[in-house]
C-alpha positions as a Python dict, from the first residue, in 0.01 Angstrom:
ca = {
    (1, 'M'): (0, 0, 0),
    (2, 'C'): (62, -252, -266),
    (3, 'G'): (-355, -327, -281),
    (4, 'L'): (-273, -689, -147),
    (5, 'Q'): (-529, -817, 137),
    (6, 'E'): (-392, -814, 458),
    (7, 'P'): (-182, -1188, 574),
    (8, 'V'): (-391, -1154, 855),
    (9, 'D'): (-689, -1063, 1008),
    (10, 'A'): (-622, -701, 1133),
    (11, 'Q'): (-914, -790, 1407),
    (12, 'K'): (-768, -1114, 1574),
    (13, 'T'): (-400, -949, 1535),
    (14, 'K'): (-534, -649, 1737),
    (15, 'N'): (-701, -941, 2032),
    (16, 'H'): (-362, -1122, 2054),
    (17, 'L'): (-175, -824, 2112),
    (18, 'L'): (-432, -723, 2357),
    (19, 'A'): (-443, -1091, 2508),
    (20, 'V'): (-7, -1074, 2545),
    (21, 'H'): (-25, -756, 2734),
    (22, 'K'): (-301, -875, 2915),
    (23, 'Y'): (-157, -1198, 3078),
    (24, 'N'): (206, -1159, 3039),
    (25, 'L'): (279, -778, 3161),
    (26, 'R'): (401, -759, 3461),
    (27, 'K'): (503, -427, 3662),
    (28, 'D'): (647, -563, 3957),
    (29, 'L'): (785, -903, 3925),
    (30, 'T'): (895, -936, 4298),
    (31, 'E'): (642, -1291, 4315),
    (32, 'H'): (765, -1381, 3971),
    (33, 'A'): (1057, -1675, 3990),
    (34, 'N'): (1297, -1753, 3687),
    (35, 'P'): (1502, -2004, 3722),
    (36, 'Q'): (1687, -1968, 3395),
    (37, 'Q'): (1778, -1629, 3360),
    (38, 'P'): (1663, -1435, 3758),
    (39, 'T'): (1901, -1144, 3626),
    (40, 'Y'): (1731, -1016, 3341),
    (41, 'A'): (1438, -791, 3523),
    (42, 'V'): (1379, -923, 3909),
    (43, 'G'): (1175, -726, 4228),
    (44, 'K'): (979, -427, 4163),
    (45, 'E'): (1108, -444, 3833),
    (46, 'G'): (894, -502, 3573),
    (47, 'G'): (852, -676, 3176),
    (48, 'L'): (662, -898, 2942),
    (49, 'L'): (717, -1288, 2973),
    (50, 'I'): (733, -1541, 2744),
    (51, 'C'): (467, -1763, 2834),
    (52, 'T'): (176, -1736, 3114),
    (53, 'W'): (-80, -2006, 3146),
    (54, 'P'): (-358, -1680, 3241),
    (55, 'K'): (-686, -2046, 3272),
    (56, 'G'): (-404, -2268, 3466),
    (57, 'G'): (-276, -2604, 3320),
    (58, 'K'): (110, -2472, 3397),
    (59, 'L'): (294, -2789, 3322),
    (60, 'S'): (467, -2959, 3597),
    (61, 'L'): (785, -2951, 3361),
    (62, 'P'): (734, -2648, 3149),
    (63, 'F'): (965, -2563, 2806),
    (64, 'L'): (1308, -2393, 2838),
    (65, 'Y'): (1239, -2057, 2949),
    (66, 'S'): (931, -2010, 2939),
    (67, 'D'): (926, -1835, 3253),
    (68, 'E'): (1182, -1563, 3100),
    (69, 'V'): (1075, -1207, 3090),
}
């Protein structure tokens, strides 16, 4: 609009958003444990998780709210 370059590579932004959708979106939270705020979404409800570890390596003490929806 102002003739400025894009601040972030558009393809990287697209790839990031696709990865967030692929790994963090849950259509059913029945199997998801959320000890911090279990009432935001539960059971058959869906939601977008703040953090996931799709390739393993979840910390034994993950950061606060990492399992929230």
